[in-house]
C-alpha positions in Angstrom: -126.7 74.0 -126.8 -130.3 72.8 -127.0 -130.6 69.6 -129.1 -133.6 67.7 -130.5 -133.1 64.1 -131.5 -135.7 62.5 -133.8 -136.5 58.7 -133.5 -137.2 56.0 -131.0 -135.0 52.9 -131.7 -131.7 51.4 -130.6 -129.9 53.7 -133.0 -131.5 56.7 -131.4 -130.7 55.5 -127.9 -127.1 55.2 -128.9 -127.1 58.7 -130.3 -128.8 60.1 -127.2 -126.3 58.3 -124.9 -123.3 59.7 -126.9 -124.7 63.2 -127.3 -125.5 63.4 -123.6 -121.8 63.1 -122.9 -121.0 66.3 -124.7 -120.2 69.3 -122.4 -121.8 71.6 -125.0 -125.4 70.3 -124.4 -127.6 71.8 -121.8 -130.8 70.3 -123.0 -131.6 67.2 -125.0 -135.1 66.2 -126.1 -135.9 63.0 -128.0 -139.1 62.7 -130.1 -140.6 60.3 -129.4 -137.8 58.4 -127.6 -138.1 55.2 -125.6 -137.8 53.9 -122.0 -134.0 53.7 -122.2 -133.5 57.2 -123.6 -135.7 58.6 -120.9 -133.3 57.2 -118.3 -130.2 58.9 -119.7 -128.8 62.1 -118.1 -126.6 64.9 -119.4 -123.0 64.8 -118.3 -122.9 68.6 -118.0 -125.7 69.0 -115.5 -127.2 65.6 -114.6 -130.5 66.8 -116.2 -132.5 63.9 -117.6 -133.0 63.5 -121.3 -136.6 64.5 -122.1 -138.9 62.5 -124.3 -141.6 64.3 -126.2 -144.6 62.4 -127.5 -144.2 63.5 -131.2 -143.8 60.9 -133.8 -140.7 60.8 -136.1 -142.9 61.3 -139.2 -145.0 64.2 -137.8 -142.8 66.8 -139.5 -144.9 69.8 -138.8 -145.2 69.0 -135.1 -141.5 68.4 -134.9 -140.7 71.8 -136.4 -143.2 73.4 -134.0 -141.5 71.6 -131.1 -138.0 72.8 -132.3 -139.3 76.4 -132.5 -141.1 76.3 -129.1 -138.0 74.7 -127.4 -135.5 77.1 -129.0 -133.6 74.1 -130.4 -130.1 74.9 -131.8 -129.7 71.7 -133.7 -132.0 68.8 -134.6 -130.4 65.4 -135.3 -132.4 62.9 -137.4 -132.0 59.2 -136.7 -134.4 57.2 -139.0 -134.7 57.1 -142.7 -138.5 57.9 -143.2 -138.3 61.5 -141.9 -135.4 62.1 -144.2 -137.2 60.7 -147.2 -140.2 62.8 -146.3 -138.1 66.0 -146.4 -137.7 66.9 -142.7 -134.4 68.6 -143.5 -135.9 70.7 -146.3 -138.9 71.7 -144.0 -136.7 72.7 -141.1 -134.3 74.7 -143.3 -137.3 76.6 -144.8 -138.3 77.5 -141.2 -134.8 78.7 -140.4 -134.0 75.8 -138.1 -130.6 74.1 -138.1 -130.8 70.4 -138.7 -128.3 67.5 -139.3 -129.0 65.0 -142.1 -129.4 64.8 -145.9 -132.1 66.7 -147.8 -135.0 64.9 -149.4 -133.2 64.8 -152.7 -130.0 63.5 -151.1 -131.9 60.9 -149.1 -133.0 59.4 -152.4 -129.8 57.3 -152.3 -131.8 55.2 -149.7 -135.4 56.0 -150.5 -135.0 54.8 -154.1 -132.8 51.9 -154.9 -133.4 52.6 -158.6 -131.9 56.1 -158.3 -129.0 54.7 -156.4 -128.3 52.0 -159.0 -128.3 54.5 -161.8 -126.0 56.9 -159.9 -123.4 54.2 -159.2 -123.4 53.0 -162.8 -123.1 56.6 -164.1 -120.3 57.6 -161.7 -118.1 54.5 -161.8 -118.8 53.2 -158.3 -118.3 49.5 -158.2 -121.7 47.9 -157.7 -123.7 44.8 -158.3 -125.0 44.7 -161.8 -128.7 45.3 -161.9 -131.8 46.9 -163.4 -134.9 48.7 -162.2 -138.4 47.6 -163.3 -141.9 48.9 -163.1 -143.2 45.8 -164.8 -143.2 42.4 -163.1 -142.8 40.4 -166.3 -139.7 42.5 -167.3 -138.2 42.0 -163.9 -138.7 38.2 -164.2 -137.0 38.2 -167.6 -134.0 40.1 -166.3 -133.8 37.6 -163.4 -133.9 34.8 -165.9 -130.9 36.4 -167.7 -129.0 36.0 -164.4 -130.0 32.3 -164.2 -132.4 33.1 -161.3 -129.5 33.7 -158.9 -130.2 37.2 -157.9 -131.4 39.6 -155.3 -134.8 41.3 -155.7 -135.3 44.6 -153.8 -138.3 46.8 -153.2 -137.3 50.2 -154.6 -138.6 52.2 -151.6 -138.1 52.0 -147.9 -139.1 48.8 -146.2 -137.6 48.9 -142.7 -134.6 46.9 -144.0 -136.7 43.9 -144.9 -137.5 44.5 -148.6 -134.6 42.4 -149.9 -135.2 38.9 -151.1 -132.3 36.6 -152.0 -133.1 34.0 -154.7 -131.2 30.9 -155.8 -133.5 29.8 -158.7 -135.7 31.3 -161.3 -138.8 30.0 -159.4 -137.6 31.8 -156.3 -137.0 35.0 -158.3 -140.4 35.0 -159.8 -142.0 34.4 -156.4 -140.0 37.3 -155.0 -141.1 39.6 -157.8 -144.7 38.6 -157.3 -144.5 39.0 -153.5 -143.1 42.6 -153.8 -144.9 43.9 -156.9 -148.2 42.0 -157.0 -148.9 41.1 -153.4 -147.3 44.3 -152.2 -145.7 42.6 -149.2 -143.8 45.9 -148.5 -146.6 48.3 -149.5 -145.9 51.2 -151.8 -142.2 50.5 -151.5 -142.7 47.7 -154.0 -144.3 49.6 -156.8 -140.9 49.2 -158.5 -138.2 46.6 -158.0 -134.4 46.5 -158.5 -133.1 43.1 -159.5 -129.3 42.7 -159.0 -126.8 39.9 -159.6 -126.1 37.7 -156.6 -122.6 38.4 -155.4 -120.4 36.0 -153.5 -118.3 37.2 -150.6 -118.3 38.8 -147.2 -120.9 41.5 -146.6 -119.8 44.6 -144.5 -121.1 47.9 -143.5 -119.1 51.1 -144.2 -120.0 54.5 -142.8 -118.7 58.0 -143.6 -119.7 61.4 -142.2 -120.1 63.9 -145.0 -120.4 67.7 -145.1 -121.0 68.3 -148.8 -117.3 68.4 -149.6 -115.4 65.7 -147.7 -116.2 62.3 -146.3 -114.6 61.1 -143.1 -114.7 57.3 -143.1 -115.4 55.2 -140.0 -113.8 51.8 -139.1 -115.5 48.7 -140.5 -118.4 46.9 -139.0 -120.5 43.9 -139.8 -124.2 43.5 -139.4 -126.1 40.2 -139.2 -129.3 40.7 -141.2 -130.9 37.2 -141.1 -133.1 36.3 -138.2 -131.5 32.9 -137.4 -128.1 31.5 -136.7 -126.0 30.6 -139.7 -127.5 33.4 -141.7 -130.8 31.6 -142.1 -134.4 32.8 -142.0 -135.9 36.1 -143.2 -134.1 39.4 -143.5 -134.5 41.7 -140.5 -133.5 45.2 -139.6 -130.3 43.7 -138.1 -129.8 41.1 -135.3 -126.4 42.2 -134.2 -123.1 43.8 -135.2 -119.5 44.2 -134.2 -116.6 46.6 -135.0 -113.9 46.5 -136.2 -113.9 43.5 -138.6 -110.9 41.5 -139.9 -112.2 41.4 -143.4 -111.3 44.9 -144.6 -108.1 46.1 -143.0 -107.0 49.6 -142.3 -104.3 51.2 -144.4 -101.5 49.6 -142.4 -103.1 46.2 -142.3 -101.6 44.9 -145.5 -103.3 43.0 -148.3 -105.1 44.3 -151.3 -108.5 44.8 -149.7 -107.9 47.8 -147.5 -110.2 50.4 -146.0 -108.3 53.1 -147.8 -108.7 51.4 -151.1 -112.4 50.8 -150.6 -112.8 54.5 -149.6 -111.0 55.6 -152.8 -113.2 53.4 -155.0 -116.6 54.2 -153.3 -116.6 57.5 -151.3 -114.4 59.6 -153.6 -116.5 58.9 -156.8 -119.7 59.3 -154.7 -118.7 62.8 -153.6 -117.6 63.7 -157.2 -120.9 62.4 -158.5 -122.8 64.5 -156.0 -120.9 67.6 -157.1 -121.6 66.8 -160.7 -125.3 66.4 -160.1 -125.7 69.3 -157.7 -126.4 67.2 -154.7 -125.2 68.7 -151.4 -124.8 65.6 -149.3 -124.5 66.3 -145.6 -125.0 63.6 -143.0 -124.1 59.9 -142.8 -123.6 57.8 -145.9 -123.8 54.1 -145.2 -123.0 51.8 -148.1 -123.5 48.1 -147.6 -120.7 46.4 -149.5 -119.8 42.9 -150.6 -116.1 41.9 -150.5 -115.9 39.9 -153.7 -112.9 38.2 -155.3 -112.6 41.3 -157.6 -112.8 43.8 -154.7 -115.4 45.7 -152.8 -118.8 46.3 -154.5 -121.7 48.3 -153.2 -125.0 46.5 -152.7 -127.0 49.6 -151.6 -126.6 53.0 -150.0 -128.3 54.2 -146.8 -128.7 57.9 -145.9 -128.5 57.5 -142.1 -126.6 55.6 -139.4 -127.1 51.8 -139.4 -128.9 50.0 -136.7 -127.3 48.1 -134.9 -124.0 49.5 -136.3 -124.5 52.8 -134.5 -124.4 50.9 -131.2 -120.9 49.5 -131.9 -119.6 52.6 -133.5 -120.6 55.0 -130.8 -119.3 52.8 -127.9 -115.9 53.0 -129.7 -116.0 56.7 -130.7 -113.8 58.9 -128.5 -114.5 62.2 -130.2 -117.4 64.6 -129.2 -120.3 63.5 -131.4 -122.0 66.9 -131.2 -118.9 68.6 -132.5 -118.7 66.2 -135.4 -122.4 66.6 -136.3 -122.0 70.4 -136.1 -119.0 70.2 -138.5 -121.0 68.0 -140.9 -123.9 70.5 -140.9 -121.7 73.6 -141.3 -119.3 72.2 -143.9 -116.2 72.3 -141.7 -115.6 68.6 -141.4 -112.2 68.7 -143.0 -110.6 70.2 -139.9 -112.1 67.5 -137.5 -110.4 64.3 -136.4 -112.4 61.2 -135.6 -110.8 59.3 -132.7 -111.6 55.7 -132.0 -111.0 53.3 -129.2 -108.8 50.3 -130.1 -111.3 48.0 -128.3 -113.8 45.8 -130.1 -117.5 46.4 -129.6 -120.2 43.7 -130.1 -123.9 44.3 -130.1 -126.4 41.4 -129.7 -130.0 42.3 -130.5 -132.7 40.7 -128.3 -136.0 40.6 -130.3 -139.6 39.7 -129.7 -140.7 36.1 -130.5 -141.9 35.9 -134.1 -139.9 39.0 -135.3 -139.6 40.0 -138.1 -143.1 38.7 -138.8 -145.9 39.0 -136.2 -145.0 39.4 -132.6 -146.7 40.3 -129.3 -146.0 43.5 -127.3 -146.2 44.4 -123.6 -144.0 41.6 -122.3 -142.3 42.6 -119.0 -138.5 42.9 -119.2 -136.4 41.8 -116.2 -132.7 41.8 -115.5 -131.9 45.2 -117.0 -130.3 46.4 -113.7 -128.2 43.3 -113.4 -126.9 43.7 -116.9 -126.3 47.5 -116.5 -123.7 46.9 -113.7 -121.5 44.7 -115.8 -118.2 46.4 -116.8 -117.8 47.8 -120.3 -121.5 47.0 -121.1 -124.3 49.1 -122.3 -127.9 48.0 -123.0 -129.5 50.2 -125.6 -133.3 50.1 -125.8 -135.0 49.8 -129.2 -138.6 48.7 -128.8 -139.4 49.4 -125.1 -141.9 51.4 -123.1 -142.8 52.3 -119.6 -146.1 50.6 -118.4 -147.4 50.6 -114.8 -143.9 51.2 -113.5 -142.3 48.4 -115.5 -140.3 48.3 -118.7 -142.1 46.3 -121.4 -141.5 45.3 -125.0 -143.1 47.6 -127.6 -141.4 46.5 -130.9 -139.8 43.8 -132.9 -136.2 44.5 -131.9 -136.3 45.2 -128.2 -132.7 45.7 -126.9 -129.2 46.0 -128.3 -126.9 44.5 -125.6 -123.5 46.0 -126.3 -120.1 45.3 -124.8 -116.5 46.3 -125.3 -113.5 44.0 -125.1 -109.8 43.9 -125.9 -110.6 41.6 -128.8 -113.6 40.1 -130.5 -113.7 37.0 -128.4 -113.7 39.0 -125.1 -116.3 41.6 -126.3 -118.5 38.8 -127.6 -118.3 36.9 -124.3 -119.2 40.0 -122.3 -122.2 40.8 -124.5 -123.6 37.3 -124.3 -123.0 37.2 -120.5 -125.2 40.4 -120.3 -127.8 38.9 -122.5 -128.2 35.9 -120.2 -129.1 38.3 -117.3 -132.1 39.8 -119.3 -135.4 38.0 -119.7 -138.8 38.6 -121.3 -141.3 36.1 -122.7 -140.5 34.9 -126.2 -137.1 36.6 -126.3 -135.1 35.5 -129.3 -131.5 36.4 -130.4 -128.8 35.0 -132.6 -126.0 33.2 -130.8 -123.4 33.5 -133.5 -122.7 37.3 -133.8 -119.1 37.7 -134.9 -118.6 33.9 -135.3 -117.4 34.2 -138.9 -114.7 36.6 -137.9 -113.6 34.3 -135.0 -113.2 31.5 -137.5 -110.9 33.8 -139.5 -108.8 34.2 -136.3 -109.9 37.7 -135.3 
């Protein structure tokens, strides 16, 4: 098969790396890709993965590329192309593509839509409201005592979420999003939700319009600094599995099976009731509260950096799974997972998620690459004058496997210590909360 992968980040490098292992793939093109993706080779032939200089949001050019290259399946990584309707466009052109349609992608592109859907279909969620008027949003925040979460309704690269502990903070958050437009057009409307106490986790499920195949648990680390301090980011690290939501055999009341029954089953029923054919990944961020799991928000694509820890554990052929998701035959597929733990530590540019410099030379990648059970996924990198340099906020996702969380974490940080670039920053406490629980 000839496959086109859309995107350029760490998630896309992990997808390219895993897809390249499939014996079914004879050609893999990534648009636009990055320096790490360009270094991958297909297991079947040793042929390099090709990077095409077409942006992830240049939908017409991507469709033309797919037609020109006789692509059999296009795989979409980021959220923006999905929200813009890449799946709809490709299907209109007779091209096979994996991912949710523009309407289905509204679960991520509009938090107000998602909030309404969860309330209507009985999905346990944070109580909240959607507002076009800043004064009304502030009044609702006051009804919650100022302890709330204010979210830009639209897409904001994972950063449009402000956690508030007082009414003054809530009013400032509303003004920042709606008046100052800190997140651009995404802030034309806000969703204000109650602040939930508990442990935040990432769930993922592969859907084919009829069934949802649930992944093991993972936990992202959104804040920029150790101890969950600093501004929200796209994600500074992740690990899988977690000890906080056990599998069906793990005992306790908070099981993955119970969470799936309360979240994914009513989601699929709700989609059927509203005529939404959801095919792709559904990724709810959830809070494990004293009263059980509650959804914070839905995402319509793989998480980043969750993809890095999931795909290093996935033993099934990823292409076969995506094919089944696209064709509606997922029920007959089995997802096989390694029992090992995977940890990803994100190395970011100094100043991220605010202003940061680009073009910093990265050294030590070869030294990290030879470490056992370790994979360095590129996110914001580029080739420049024969060297690999930084080109984004999140630069690398240093990922390692181990027989338990402690071993995987030690291996990941050992690899991080071999890599250097000016201004590099990373959290040193990825997975620490789980270690304190005795994982």
